[in-house]
C-alpha positions in Angstrom: 74.3 113.0 193.3 73.7 116.7 193.2 75.6 118.8 195.7 75.3 122.5 196.4 76.4 125.2 198.8 73.4 127.1 200.2 73.1 130.1 202.5 71.2 129.5 205.8 70.5 131.6 208.8 73.7 130.3 210.4 76.0 130.5 207.4 76.8 128.5 204.3 76.2 124.8 204.3 76.9 122.0 201.8 73.9 119.9 200.9 72.9 116.9 198.9 70.0 117.9 196.7 67.3 115.2 196.3 63.8 115.3 195.0 62.5 115.3 198.6 64.8 118.1 199.8 68.3 119.4 200.4 70.1 117.5 203.2 73.0 119.1 205.0 76.2 117.1 204.9 77.8 118.7 208.0 80.3 120.6 205.9 80.6 124.4 205.5 80.5 124.3 201.6 81.2 122.0 198.7 84.9 122.6 198.8 85.1 121.5 202.4 83.0 118.4 201.5 85.2 117.5 198.6 88.3 117.7 200.8 87.1 114.6 202.6 88.7 111.5 201.0 85.4 109.8 201.5 83.3 112.7 200.2 81.0 110.7 198.0 80.1 108.1 200.7 79.8 110.9 203.3 77.4 112.9 201.1 75.3 109.9 200.1 74.9 108.9 203.8 74.2 112.5 205.0 71.1 112.8 207.2 71.4 116.4 208.6 68.8 119.1 208.6 66.7 119.3 205.4 65.6 122.3 203.4 62.9 122.6 200.7 64.5 122.7 197.3 62.1 125.4 196.0 63.3 127.9 198.6 67.1 127.3 198.5 69.4 130.4 198.5 72.3 129.2 196.4 75.8 130.5 197.3 78.5 130.1 194.7 78.9 126.4 194.4 82.5 126.6 195.6 82.7 130.0 197.4 86.5 130.0 197.8 88.2 127.6 195.4 92.0 127.4 195.6 92.0 127.8 191.8 89.6 129.0 189.1 91.1 128.1 185.8 89.4 129.2 182.6 89.9 128.1 179.0 89.4 130.5 176.1 88.8 129.7 172.4 87.7 126.1 173.1 84.6 125.7 171.0 85.0 125.3 167.3 82.0 127.5 166.5 83.2 130.3 168.8 86.8 130.2 167.6 85.6 130.6 164.0 83.1 133.5 164.9 86.0 135.3 166.5 88.1 134.9 163.4 90.7 132.7 164.9 92.3 129.4 164.1 91.8 126.3 166.2 94.5 126.3 169.0 97.2 123.7 169.3 97.2 124.0 173.1 94.5 125.3 175.6 94.4 129.1 176.1 94.4 129.6 179.8 93.6 132.4 182.2 92.3 132.7 185.7 89.7 134.3 187.9 89.6 135.2 191.6 87.0 134.1 194.1 85.5 137.6 194.6 84.2 137.4 191.0 81.8 134.5 191.9 78.1 134.8 192.6 75.4 132.2 193.2 72.9 130.7 190.8 70.2 133.3 191.3 72.3 136.3 192.5 72.6 139.6 190.7 75.4 140.0 188.2 77.1 143.4 188.8 77.9 145.3 185.6 80.9 147.4 186.4 80.5 151.2 186.3 83.6 151.6 184.2 82.3 149.7 181.1 79.3 149.3 178.9 80.8 146.4 177.0 79.9 143.4 179.2 79.3 140.1 177.4 77.8 136.7 178.2 79.6 133.3 177.9 77.9 130.1 178.9 80.4 127.4 180.1 80.4 123.8 181.1 82.5 123.7 184.2 84.5 120.9 185.9 85.0 120.6 189.6 87.9 118.6 190.9 87.3 116.0 193.7 90.7 114.6 194.5 94.3 115.8 194.2 95.9 115.0 190.8 99.3 115.7 189.3 100.8 114.3 186.0 97.5 112.5 185.4 96.9 109.7 182.9 93.5 110.0 181.2 92.1 107.4 183.6 93.4 109.3 186.6 92.1 112.6 185.2 88.6 111.1 184.7 88.7 109.8 188.3 89.7 113.2 189.7 86.5 114.9 188.3 84.0 115.1 191.1 81.4 116.4 188.7 80.2 119.2 186.5 78.3 122.5 186.9 77.3 125.6 185.0 79.1 129.0 184.9 78.7 132.2 182.9 82.1 133.8 182.2 80.7 137.3 182.0 83.4 139.3 180.2 84.2 143.0 180.2 85.3 143.1 176.6 87.0 146.5 176.5 89.2 145.6 179.5 89.8 142.2 178.1 91.1 143.6 174.9 93.4 146.2 176.4 96.3 143.7 176.3 97.0 140.2 175.1 96.2 138.9 178.6 92.5 138.2 179.3 92.5 138.4 183.1 91.5 142.1 183.6 88.3 141.6 181.6 87.4 138.3 183.3 87.5 138.8 187.1 85.5 141.9 188.0 83.8 141.5 191.3 80.4 139.8 191.6 80.3 139.1 187.8 80.5 135.3 187.4 77.5 133.1 188.4 78.3 129.4 189.1 76.0 126.6 190.1 73.3 125.8 191.0 74.8 122.4 191.9 77.5 119.9 191.1 76.3 116.8 189.3 78.4 113.7 189.7 79.4 111.9 186.4 77.3 108.8 187.2 74.1 111.0 187.0 75.0 112.2 183.4 74.8 110.6 180.0 77.5 108.1 179.1 80.4 109.3 177.0 80.9 112.6 179.0 80.7 116.0 177.6 82.1 114.8 174.2 78.8 113.1 173.7 77.2 116.5 173.2 75.3 118.1 176.0 73.2 121.1 175.0 74.5 124.4 176.3 72.7 127.7 175.9 72.3 131.3 177.0 68.9 133.1 177.0 68.9 136.9 177.3 65.6 138.5 178.1 63.8 135.6 176.6 65.8 135.4 173.4 68.2 132.5 172.9 71.6 134.0 172.1 73.8 130.9 172.4 72.8 127.4 171.5 75.4 124.7 170.9 76.6 121.4 172.4 79.6 120.3 174.2 80.6 118.1 171.3 82.0 121.4 169.9 84.8 121.4 172.5 88.3 121.5 171.1 89.8 120.2 174.3 87.4 118.0 176.4 87.1 117.9 180.2 89.5 115.0 180.6 92.0 116.5 178.1 92.1 119.7 180.2 92.6 117.9 183.5 95.5 115.9 182.0 97.1 119.1 180.5 96.6 121.2 183.6 98.0 118.5 185.9 101.2 118.7 183.9 101.6 122.3 185.2 100.3 122.1 188.8 98.5 119.9 191.3 94.7 120.2 190.9 93.0 120.0 194.3 89.5 119.3 195.6 87.2 122.2 194.9 89.3 123.6 192.0 87.1 124.9 189.2 87.9 124.6 185.5 85.6 126.6 183.1 85.9 124.9 179.8 85.1 127.8 177.4 82.1 129.1 175.6 80.3 128.3 172.3 79.4 130.7 169.5 76.8 133.4 169.9 78.6 135.9 172.2 77.5 139.5 172.0 81.0 140.9 171.1 81.1 138.9 167.8 77.7 140.2 166.6 77.4 143.0 164.0 76.7 145.3 165.6 78.0 144.1 168.9 75.5 143.5 171.7 76.1 143.8 175.4 74.4 143.3 178.7 72.4 146.2 180.3 70.9 147.1 183.6 67.9 144.9 184.4 68.7 142.3 181.7 67.9 138.7 182.8 70.5 136.1 181.8 69.6 132.3 181.9 72.5 130.0 181.4 72.0 126.2 181.1 73.7 122.9 180.3 71.5 119.9 179.8 71.5 117.7 182.9 73.2 120.3 185.0 70.4 122.8 185.7 70.4 126.5 185.0 71.6 129.9 186.3 69.1 132.7 186.4 70.6 136.1 187.1 69.6 139.7 186.8 72.2 142.2 185.7 72.5 145.4 187.8 74.7 148.3 187.0 77.3 149.0 189.7 76.7 152.1 191.8 79.7 154.1 192.9 
């Protein structure tokens, strides 16, 4: 299945997205849907109001997740381009919900920086509570996958050894357009190598596969569940491949009016225009 959160005249609604249309499930958003123990059966049987897919106004896939956990330095090609060694453990940081925007919303470039970068990311969405997970339990806890661009304000990120301040500027992080359940995706999971890319103003600036992941999706759920309980709707952004603007010589950054297209094979694409913040 494909599941999304859309904006309607009466507020956000969770929908099942089919070829024929997007059918409301009766839930306010994808997080509310996933909090149902029977979410998969409920979504499959949904027969609420339907919307034309071509006209959908996508809200952030999970508008208010309990947790947004991000992983840095998790693609071999990106680790090497940044001049680092492969990590022994995942490098973790967080985001807050106000940073999220929908699949076709504008990305706000903050007024305080001209060093804003792109980072295409495969993203995991949790579908059931999990703590101290085995690999099998971790795989079962994954509701599905989506696309995120971890737009990064590099000068703020580099001010200290902690990444957070460069990663959670408001209205900076597109996520969506939908969650795709694992049964709809190629066998073997992300480790089998799903294409991932960023296209900036028509030029491909990132092109890799998820086979480059240092820590795979299941590995991350196992590891994170040692630290805290992962709950339905939690988002885990798994890191970006090589090709980021900050690593180029000279560096290259996003500008007002730039169009950013972020895609992962089988998961769809984000298409966002960058707009400089007005103060």
